[in-house]
N, CA, C and O of each residue as an XYZ file, in Angstrom:
192
protein
N      -7.164      9.285     -8.199
C      -7.810      8.091     -7.053
C      -6.748      7.416     -6.493
O      -6.611      7.215     -5.286
N      -5.825      6.987     -7.563
C      -4.657      5.881     -7.271
C      -3.616      6.544     -6.276
O      -2.970      5.946     -5.415
N      -3.579      8.051     -6.598
C      -2.338      8.661     -5.786
C      -2.964      8.963     -4.533
O      -2.169      9.486     -3.752
N      -4.222      8.797     -4.036
C      -4.636      9.067     -2.666
C      -4.376      7.538     -2.156
O      -3.619      7.405     -1.194
N      -4.824      6.647     -2.607
C      -4.483      5.382     -2.095
C      -3.005      4.996     -1.888
O      -2.540      4.201     -1.072
N      -2.347      5.776     -2.857
C      -0.570      5.277     -2.621
C      -0.361      6.095     -1.234
O       0.196      5.589     -0.260
N      -0.766      7.147     -1.253
C      -0.425      8.163     -0.186
C      -0.993      7.540      1.148
O      -0.301      7.393      2.156
N      -2.337      7.185      1.052
C      -2.716      6.548      2.374
C      -1.767      5.351      2.923
O      -1.632      5.053      4.109
N      -1.063      4.655      1.686
C      -0.530      3.346      2.105
C       0.656      3.602      2.756
O       0.986      3.024      3.792
N       1.478      4.652      2.056
C       2.668      5.275      2.523
C       2.649      5.899      4.085
O       3.554      5.720      4.900
N       1.538      6.598      4.300
C       1.176      6.849      5.871
C       1.500      5.643      6.714
O       2.337      5.626      7.616
N       0.601      4.438      6.248
C       0.394      3.480      6.975
C       1.633      2.825      7.159
O       1.762      2.272      8.251
N       2.771      2.731      6.201
C       4.022      2.038      6.333
C       4.782      2.970      7.386
O       5.251      2.356      8.344
N       4.975      4.307      7.365
C       5.401      5.191      7.970
C       4.981      4.773      9.425
O       5.747      4.063     10.076
N       3.832      5.175      9.933
C       3.465      4.528     10.995
C       3.996      3.042     11.602
O       4.562      2.856     12.679
N       3.706      2.230     10.769
C       4.124      0.977     11.227
C       5.675      0.760     11.429
O       6.047     -0.057     12.272
N       6.600      1.479     10.669
C       8.014      1.536     10.746
C       8.272      2.079     12.010
O       9.244      1.630     12.617
N       7.612      2.929     12.512
C       7.765      3.902     13.740
C       7.578      2.702     14.958
O       8.179      2.666     16.031
N       6.834      1.999     14.588
C       6.489      1.074     15.566
C       7.366      0.286     16.011
O       7.871     -0.394     15.118
N       7.900      0.029     17.406
C       9.106     -0.693     18.067
C       8.532     -2.392     17.558
O       7.372     -2.800     17.494
N       9.434     -2.905     17.344
C       9.356     -4.385     16.914
C       8.672     -4.710     15.831
O       8.078     -5.784     15.744
N       8.687     -3.767     14.843
C       8.352     -4.274     13.539
C       8.887     -5.254     12.951
O      10.033     -5.363     13.386
N       8.638     -6.131     12.090
C       9.141     -7.053     11.184
C       9.132     -6.695      9.743
O       8.520     -5.773      9.202
N       9.912     -7.580      9.217
C       9.974     -6.953      7.760
C       8.656     -7.761      7.008
O       8.235     -7.323      5.938
N       8.133     -8.782      7.544
C       7.224     -9.600      7.347
C       5.792     -8.573      7.146
O       5.015     -8.711      6.202
N       5.650     -7.630      8.134
C       4.479     -6.699      8.082
C       4.905     -5.611      6.954
O       4.008     -5.079      6.300
N       6.044     -5.329      6.756
C       6.445     -4.280      5.931
C       6.228     -4.852      4.429
O       5.628     -4.145      3.619
N       6.592     -5.810      4.148
C       6.143     -6.643      2.955
C       4.837     -6.781      2.602
O       4.419     -6.570      1.464
N       4.208     -7.107      3.478
C       2.373     -7.297      3.667
C       1.780     -6.007      3.058
O       0.893     -6.017      2.205
N       2.488     -4.621      3.700
C       1.838     -3.585      3.330
C       2.296     -3.090      1.944
O       1.553     -2.376      1.272
N       3.400     -3.430      1.554
C       4.015     -3.167      0.173
C       2.939     -4.073     -0.921
O       2.444     -3.657     -1.969
N       2.787     -5.361     -0.317
C       2.137     -6.086     -1.586
C       0.508     -5.530     -1.557
O      -0.151     -5.396     -2.587
N       0.078     -5.286     -0.423
C      -1.336     -4.661     -0.126
C      -1.547     -3.501     -1.128
O      -2.527     -3.297     -1.844
N      -0.553     -2.881     -1.029
C      -0.538     -1.379     -2.013
C      -0.469     -2.047     -3.587
O      -1.251     -1.726     -4.481
N       0.185     -2.640     -3.675
C       0.586     -3.070     -5.115
C      -0.707     -3.783     -5.444
O      -1.246     -3.415     -6.488
N      -1.214     -4.592     -4.853
C      -2.794     -5.012     -5.302
C      -3.714     -4.035     -5.615
O      -4.264     -3.954     -6.714
N      -3.897     -3.303     -4.699
C      -4.833     -2.222     -4.792
C      -4.567     -1.549     -6.173
O      -5.422     -1.496     -7.058
N      -3.181     -0.987     -6.293
C      -2.675     -0.481     -7.523
C      -3.037     -1.219     -8.726
O      -3.524     -0.526     -9.620
N      -2.914     -2.455     -8.953
C      -3.384     -3.204    -10.003
C      -4.646     -3.381    -10.307
O      -5.007     -3.579    -11.467
N      -5.602     -3.320     -9.117
C      -6.956     -3.295     -9.463
C      -7.542     -2.000     -9.840
O      -8.637     -1.908    -10.397
N      -6.754     -0.943     -9.511
C      -7.394      0.312     -9.990
C      -7.051      0.479    -11.482
O      -7.919      1.020    -12.167
N      -6.099      0.158    -11.985
C      -5.439      0.369    -13.518
C      -6.098     -0.677    -14.103
O      -6.361     -0.379    -15.268
N      -6.599     -2.109    -13.717
C      -7.425     -2.987    -14.205
C      -8.934     -2.065    -14.612
O      -9.509     -1.855    -15.680
N      -9.143     -1.763    -13.536
C     -10.529     -1.202    -13.340
C     -10.811      0.240    -14.412
O     -11.926      0.477    -14.877
N      -9.772      0.979    -14.640
C      -9.675      2.153    -15.512
C      -9.525      1.512    -16.951
O     -10.112      1.910    -17.957
N      -8.747      0.582    -16.887
C      -8.526      0.075    -18.412
C      -9.722     -0.677    -19.079
O      -9.982     -0.665    -20.282
N     -10.458     -1.384    -18.022
C     -11.658     -1.724    -18.569
C     -13.042     -0.635    -18.680
O     -14.134     -0.936    -19.163
N     -12.790      0.226    -18.300
C     -13.360      1.778    -18.228
C     -14.926      1.507    -18.207
O     -15.715      2.451    -18.154
């Protein structure tokens, strides 16, 4: 499940990166969002 989220996040970053006028801020937000989702998933699994 986490792999699917990571894959979706990667596709989103790639599509944004191809968009003209992209800023590092948008890229960082995408990375931080993916990291947050990953942490939540790990915590959910650990709590079982």
